[in-house]
DOFILO-75133 format. One record per residue (C-alpha): x, y, z; residue number from 1. Coordinates in steps of 0.25 Angstrom, whole numbers, padded with zeros to 4 digits. Example, Ala and Ser with C-alpha at 12.3 -4.5 7.8 and 13.67 -1.06 7.14 Angstrom:
DOFILO-75133
X Y Z num
0049 -0018 0031 1 .
0055 -0004 0029 2 .
***
This chain:
DOFILO-75133
X Y Z num
0270 -0015 -0205 1 .
0265 -0018 -0191 2 .
0252 -0022 -0196 3 .
0250 -0033 -0185 4 .
0252 -0023 -0173 5 .
0238 -0019 -0168 6 .
0235 -0005 -0166 7 .
0236 -0002 -0151 8 .
0225 0005 -0144 9 .
0228 0019 -0138 10 .
0233 0022 -0125 11 .
0222 0031 -0120 12 .
0207 0029 -0118 13 .
0200 0022 -0130 14 .
0208 0010 -0134 15 .
0205 0011 -0148 16 .
0212 0025 -0149 17 .
0226 0026 -0154 18 .
0236 0036 -0149 19 .
0242 0040 -0162 20 .
0240 0037 -0177 21 .
0251 0040 -0186 22 .
0248 0041 -0201 23 .
0259 0038 -0211 24 .
0271 0028 -0211 25 .
0282 0038 -0213 26 .
0293 0044 -0205 27 .
0284 0054 -0198 28 .
0274 0044 -0192 29 .
0285 0034 -0189 30 .
0292 0044 -0181 31 .
0280 0049 -0173 32 .
0276 0034 -0171 33 .
0290 0030 -0166 34 .
0290 0043 -0157 35 .
0276 0040 -0151 36 .
0278 0025 -0149 37 .
0291 0029 -0141 38 .
0284 0040 -0133 39 .
0271 0034 -0131 40 .
0273 0018 -0131 41 .
0259 0016 -0125 42 .
0252 0024 -0137 43 .
0245 0017 -0149 44 .
0250 0022 -0162 45 .
0246 0018 -0176 46 .
0253 0022 -0189 47 .
0246 0021 -0202 48 .
0253 0021 -0216 49 .
0246 0021 -0230 50 .
0257 0013 -0237 51 .
0262 -0001 -0235 52 .
0275 0003 -0228 53 .
0280 0014 -0219 54 .
0289 0025 -0225 55 .
0284 0023 -0239 56 .
0282 0038 -0242 57 .
0291 0049 -0239 58 .
0299 0041 -0228 59 .
0303 0031 -0238 60 .
0318 0032 -0240 61 .
0317 0034 -0255 62 .
0306 0044 -0254 63 .
0315 0054 -0247 64 .
0330 0058 -0247 65 .
0333 0052 -0234 66 .
0340 0064 -0228 67 .
0340 0066 -0213 68 .
0337 0081 -0215 69 .
0346 0088 -0205 70 .
0348 0102 -0212 71 .
0362 0098 -0215 72 .
0361 0098 -0231 73 .
0347 0102 -0234 74 .
0348 0116 -0240 75 .
0333 0118 -0240 76 .
0333 0120 -0225 77 .
0342 0132 -0226 78 .
0339 0141 -0238 79 .
0346 0152 -0230 80 .
0360 0148 -0228 81 .
0361 0157 -0216 82 .
0349 0151 -0209 83 .
0351 0137 -0203 84 .
0339 0136 -0194 85 .
0331 0126 -0202 86 .
0343 0117 -0205 87 .
0346 0117 -0190 88 .
0332 0114 -0187 89 .
0331 0102 -0197 90 .
0345 0097 -0191 91 .
0339 0097 -0177 92 .
0327 0090 -0181 93 .
0334 0079 -0188 94 .
0344 0078 -0176 95 .
0331 0075 -0168 96 .
0327 0064 -0178 97 .
0341 0057 -0176 98 .
0340 0058 -0161 99 .
0325 0052 -0162 100 .
0330 0040 -0171 101 .
0342 0038 -0162 102 .
0333 0038 -0149 103 .
0325 0027 -0156 104 .
0338 0020 -0160 105 .
0342 0020 -0145 106 .
0329 0013 -0142 107 .
0331 0002 -0152 108 .
0320 0008 -0161 109 .
0328 0013 -0173 110 .
0341 0009 -0180 111 .
0347 0022 -0186 112 .
0355 0014 -0196 113 .
0343 0009 -0203 114 .
0338 0023 -0207 115 .
0350 0033 -0205 116 .
0362 0034 -0213 117 .
0373 0045 -0211 118 .
0374 0053 -0224 119 .
0381 0067 -0224 120 .
0373 0078 -0228 121 .
0379 0087 -0239 122 .
0374 0100 -0246 123 .
0381 0102 -0259 124 .
0379 0115 -0268 125 .
0384 0120 -0281 126 .
0387 0134 -0286 127 .
0392 0147 -0278 128 .
0378 0152 -0273 129 .
0374 0138 -0267 130 .
0389 0137 -0261 131 .
0387 0150 -0254 132 .
0374 0146 -0249 133 .
0380 0133 -0243 134 .
0392 0139 -0237 135 .
0383 0149 -0229 136 .
0373 0137 -0225 137 .
0385 0130 -0220 138 .
0390 0142 -0212 139 .
0376 0143 -0206 140 .
0374 0129 -0202 141 .
0388 0126 -0197 142 .
0385 0135 -0185 143 .
0373 0126 -0181 144 .
0375 0114 -0172 145 .
0368 0104 -0181 146 .
0378 0107 -0193 147 .
0391 0109 -0187 148 .
0396 0097 -0194 149 .
0393 0103 -0208 150 .
0405 0104 -0218 151 .
0405 0114 -0230 152 .
0414 0113 -0242 153 .
0416 0119 -0256 154 .
0427 0109 -0259 155 .
0423 0099 -0269 156 .
0433 0089 -0264 157 .
0426 0089 -0251 158 .
0412 0088 -0257 159 .
0417 0076 -0265 160 .
0421 0069 -0252 161 .
0407 0072 -0246 162 .
0399 0069 -0259 163 .
0407 0064 -0271 164 .
0396 0063 -0281 165 .
0394 0078 -0279 166 .
0408 0082 -0285 167 .
0411 0071 -0295 168 .
0410 0076 -0309 169 .
0406 0090 -0305 170 .
0412 0102 -0313 171 .
0425 0107 -0307 172 .
0420 0121 -0306 173 .
0407 0119 -0299 174 .
0407 0125 -0286 175 .
0400 0117 -0275 176 .
0400 0116 -0259 177 .
0394 0106 -0249 178 .
0391 0105 -0234 179 .
0391 0091 -0227 180 .
0386 0086 -0214 181 .
0390 0072 -0211 182 .
0379 0070 -0200 183 .
0368 0069 -0211 184 .
0359 0056 -0213 185 .
0351 0048 -0223 186 .
0338 0043 -0217 187 .
0330 0031 -0222 188 .
0317 0037 -0217 189 .
0309 0024 -0221 190 .
0318 0015 -0213 191 .
0317 0025 -0201 192 .
0302 0025 -0203 193 .
0301 0010 -0202 194 .
0309 0010 -0189 195 .
0301 0021 -0182 196 .
0288 0013 -0186 197 .
0295 0001 -0180 198 .
0296 0008 -0167 199 .
0281 0011 -0167 200 .
0278 -0004 -0169 201 .
0287 -0008 -0158 202 .
0279 0001 -0149 203 .
0266 -0007 -0153 204 .
0261 0004 -0162 205 .
0255 0001 -0176 206 .
0260 0004 -0190 207 .
0250 0001 -0201 208 .
0253 0001 -0216 209 .
0243 0003 -0227 210 .
0234 0011 -0219 211 .
0229 0024 -0225 212 .
0223 0034 -0216 213 .
0211 0040 -0223 214 .
0205 0049 -0212 215 .
0207 0056 -0199 216 .
0196 0062 -0190 217 .
0196 0067 -0176 218 .
0184 0064 -0167 219 .
0178 0073 -0156 220 .
0186 0065 -0146 221 .
0199 0070 -0152 222 .
0203 0056 -0157 223 .
0207 0054 -0172 224 .
0200 0044 -0181 225 .
0210 0039 -0191 226 .
0204 0032 -0203 227 .
0212 0023 -0213 228 .
0212 0012 -0223 229 .
0220 -0001 -0222 230 .
0225 -0002 -0237 231 .
0227 -0017 -0236 232 .
0213 -0021 -0232 233 .
0206 -0008 -0237 234 .
0199 -0007 -0223 235 .
0198 0006 -0216 236 .
0202 0008 -0202 237 .
0200 0018 -0191 238 .
0208 0022 -0179 239 .
0207 0032 -0168 240 .
0219 0040 -0162 241 .
0223 0051 -0153 242 .
0233 0056 -0162 243 .
0236 0056 -0177 244 .
0249 0059 -0185 245 .
0248 0061 -0200 246 .
0262 0058 -0206 247 .
0257 0054 -0219 248 .
0266 0062 -0228 249 .
0258 0069 -0239 250 .
0245 0063 -0234 251 .
0246 0070 -0221 252 .
0239 0083 -0225 253 .
0228 0075 -0231 254 .
0226 0067 -0218 255 .
0227 0080 -0209 256 .
0217 0087 -0218 257 .
0207 0075 -0217 258 .
0209 0075 -0202 259 .
0204 0090 -0202 260 .
0217 0095 -0195 261 .
0215 0110 -0196 262 .
0230 0113 -0195 263 .
0232 0108 -0210 264 .
0221 0117 -0215 265 .
0227 0124 -0228 266 .
0239 0114 -0228 267 .
0242 0108 -0242 268 .
0253 0099 -0248 269 .
0261 0100 -0260 270 .
0267 0087 -0265 271 .
0281 0085 -0270 272 .
0288 0073 -0273 273 .
0302 0069 -0276 274 .
0311 0060 -0285 275 .
0326 0056 -0282 276 .
0337 0050 -0291 277 .
0342 0038 -0284 278 .
0354 0029 -0286 279 .
0358 0016 -0279 280 .
0371 0015 -0287 281 .
0381 0010 -0276 282 .
0393 0017 -0283 283 .
0386 0030 -0283 284 .
0379 0029 -0269 285 .
0393 0025 -0263 286 .
0399 0039 -0266 287 .
0388 0047 -0260 288 .
0385 0047 -0245 289 .
0379 0060 -0242 290 .
0366 0068 -0244 291 .
0369 0080 -0253 292 .
0359 0091 -0254 293 .
0359 0104 -0262 294 .
0351 0116 -0266 295 .
0337 0115 -0272 296 .
0334 0120 -0286 297 .
0327 0133 -0287 298 .
0312 0132 -0283 299 .
0314 0118 -0278 300 .
0307 0115 -0264 301 .
0316 0114 -0252 302 .
0314 0099 -0252 303 .
0320 0097 -0266 304 .
0334 0100 -0263 305 .
0343 0091 -0271 306 .
0351 0080 -0264 307 .
0359 0068 -0267 308 .
0357 0058 -0255 309 .
0364 0046 -0250 310 .
0353 0036 -0246 311 .
0353 0023 -0237 312 .
0340 0015 -0238 313 .
0339 0000 -0234 314 .
0354 0000 -0233 315 .
0357 0004 -0247 316 .
0363 0017 -0252 317 .
0357 0026 -0263 318 .
0358 0040 -0268 319 .
0346 0049 -0271 320 .
0346 0063 -0278 321 .
0334 0072 -0278 322 .
0324 0076 -0276 323 .
0317 0079 -0289 324 .
0303 0085 -0286 325 .
0290 0078 -0291 326 .
0276 0082 -0290 327 .
0263 0073 -0288 328 .
0250 0076 -0281 329 .
0253 0063 -0272 330 .
0256 0067 -0258 331 .
0263 0054 -0255 332 .
0272 0046 -0265 333 .
0262 0034 -0263 334 .
0250 0044 -0264 335 .
0239 0048 -0274 336 .
0239 0058 -0285 337 .
0227 0064 -0278 338 .
0234 0066 -0264 339 .
0237 0081 -0266 340 .
0222 0084 -0269 341 .
0217 0077 -0257 342 .
0224 0088 -0248 343 .
0218 0100 -0255 344 .
0208 0108 -0247 345 .
0202 0122 -0249 346 .
0211 0128 -0238 347 .
0224 0123 -0244 348 .
0222 0126 -0259 349 .
0227 0140 -0257 350 .
0240 0137 -0249 351 .
0243 0126 -0260 352 .
0241 0136 -0272 353 .
0249 0147 -0265 354 .
0261 0138 -0263 355 .
0260 0133 -0278 356 .
0260 0148 -0283 357 .
0271 0153 -0273 358 .
0280 0141 -0276 359 .
0281 0142 -0291 360 .
0296 0139 -0290 361 .
0292 0126 -0284 362 .
0282 0123 -0295 363 .
0292 0126 -0306 364 .
0302 0117 -0298 365 .
0292 0105 -0298 366 .
0289 0107 -0312 367 .
0304 0107 -0316 368 .
0306 0094 -0308 369 .
0294 0087 -0313 370 .
0299 0090 -0328 371 .
0314 0087 -0325 372 .
0319 0076 -0334 373 .
0327 0064 -0328 374 .
0340 0071 -0334 375 .
0337 0084 -0327 376 .
0335 0077 -0314 377 .
0348 0069 -0315 378 .
0355 0082 -0318 379 .
0351 0087 -0304 380 .
0358 0075 -0298 381 .
0370 0078 -0306 382 .
0371 0091 -0300 383 .
0374 0083 -0287 384 .
0381 0071 -0294 385 .
0387 0076 -0307 386 .
0391 0062 -0311 387 .
0378 0055 -0308 388 .
0375 0043 -0318 389 .
0360 0043 -0322 390 .
0360 0028 -0322 391 .
0362 0027 -0307 392 .
0350 0035 -0303 393 .
0335 0033 -0303 394 .
0324 0043 -0300 395 .
0315 0039 -0289 396 .
0302 0045 -0284 397 .
0303 0049 -0269 398 .
0293 0054 -0259 399 .
0281 0063 -0261 400 .
0281 0076 -0251 401 .
0269 0084 -0248 402 .
0274 0098 -0245 403 .
0266 0106 -0236 404 .
0258 0119 -0240 405 .
0254 0127 -0228 406 .
0243 0139 -0229 407 .
0249 0153 -0227 408 .
0241 0165 -0225 409 .
0250 0174 -0233 410 .
0255 0165 -0244 411 .
0243 0155 -0245 412 .
0252 0143 -0243 413 .
0266 0139 -0240 414 .
0274 0127 -0245 415 .
0281 0120 -0234 416 .
0293 0111 -0236 417 .
0295 0106 -0222 418 .
0287 0096 -0213 419 .
0276 0101 -0204 420 .
0269 0094 -0193 421 .
0254 0098 -0192 422 .
0247 0095 -0179 423 .
0232 0096 -0175 424 .
0229 0107 -0164 425 .
0226 0096 -0154 426 .
0238 0088 -0157 427 .
0230 0075 -0161 428 .
0235 0075 -0175 429 .
0247 0079 -0183 430 .
0253 0078 -0197 431 .
0265 0080 -0204 432 .
0266 0088 -0217 433 .
0277 0092 -0227 434 .
0290 0085 -0230 435 .
0305 0086 -0228 436 .
0312 0086 -0218 437 .
0301 0078 -0211 438 .
0307 0064 -0210 439 .
0320 0069 -0205 440 .
0314 0077 -0194 441 .
0302 0068 -0190 442 .
0306 0066 -0175 443 .
0306 0082 -0174 444 .
0293 0083 -0181 445 .
0287 0072 -0171 446 .
0292 0079 -0159 447 .
0285 0091 -0163 448 .
0272 0082 -0165 449 .
0273 0077 -0151 450 .
0275 0091 -0146 451 .
0262 0096 -0153 452 .
0253 0084 -0152 453 .
0257 0078 -0138 454 .
0261 0089 -0129 455 .
0255 0082 -0117 456 .
0264 0070 -0119 457 .
0277 0079 -0119 458 .
0280 0076 -0104 459 .
0277 0061 -0105 460 .
0285 0060 -0117 461 .
0297 0069 -0113 462 .
0307 0059 -0110 463 .
0305 0050 -0122 464 .
0305 0063 -0131 465 .
0318 0068 -0125 466 .
0324 0054 -0129 467 .
0317 0054 -0143 468 .
0316 0068 -0147 469 .
0325 0077 -0139 470 .
0323 0092 -0138 471 .
0335 0100 -0143 472 .
0341 0102 -0129 473 .
0341 0087 -0127 474 .
0347 0083 -0141 475 .
0360 0074 -0141 476 .
0370 0076 -0153 477 .
0365 0069 -0166 478 .
0378 0062 -0166 479 .
0373 0054 -0154 480 .
0363 0048 -0163 481 .
0372 0044 -0174 482 .
0366 0032 -0182 483 .
0371 0018 -0178 484 .
***
């Protein structure tokens, strides 16, 4: 992809020096690449991806649930039904994503119809304790601007209109409740990534596949030397750059460690994978047009809340249910079994062990999931869809996530389930660690990166940033940016 485009020289002294190198070909690097290509069209930027195509790891449409995370249905963002702050924060960040994509669409850089499909976001719960929780959650959220369109019902006839599969065949006496917001979305992050990379290429920047980055080092002159290997020819290569972004998913920590970035001292990763049940049966798919989330099992990590999702990929509909947790020492789906061990250092062993000892519920949950029979896994789907037919569904392997473990003076270490941007003290290197809801809020993360790493450019880029990534006071209504 873009293999014939030469890597342009940098815009400053030293014509062999790049302005920015982006490592990884997923949604994060693609978002930053599109931003920088628009803000600084005179910059020389090169992106390197280890695999043969972009978005082949976590950004691949079948390696994630495709939810445009906006706090509408995800209960893990609101464990306390009286506190909607986190859900509102996620909603604001995803609204910024939609405005960014729309700004590029107005420039002719993106077509939202190729990656964004409207899909109501529904939360469904069963039994009186969870109904009481959902009722209070709804009462809290409806007072916040981002959630004014949310509906709540305990009427099964209404739920049957919203999501017929949830009600059909369910016992008459079973109590249930649901909320719905019709502004939800399904996102094909693979298609979006490819479109953003096309924006990079049109600006004359280079996108290189089958290039594995093996080392990063900073010279006395402040410039970074990036070493890698062309996996097609087997030859090594070296480039020099003023700025490096490490968006390599599970491999990000390892590269930041090799670069000697002190800000990741004590950091470790805990890998978690996932499987989903998937059906392409057109009769089943035609009856479900929403993303339906519920409560996670006791001891399950927050990113494991069960959900039944409508998906639109390459113009075809499908349904996915899951996730079912898996474990591997690989840090990427296309990684190696030795990956986890390459990140171990004397300073991160204690945080990793402390997290394991303090999260025994999570360990028990993982063991239970790993030992679960196909029949038991299917029974979890039937909790959502009582009349589901096993012959319609296939178990697929999804992406691999490297959950972040951070050192903590009091507790030894803490397990983080969000996404964290790490920047070097001088702003010449940054990396992204963690998992969900990263893809959905990539523009918000990259605005933070620009503020941290390029504060001296803020005035120069002010007007373009206002158009691409407006501050809260400059936001237009999300409905102004409805997909075409």
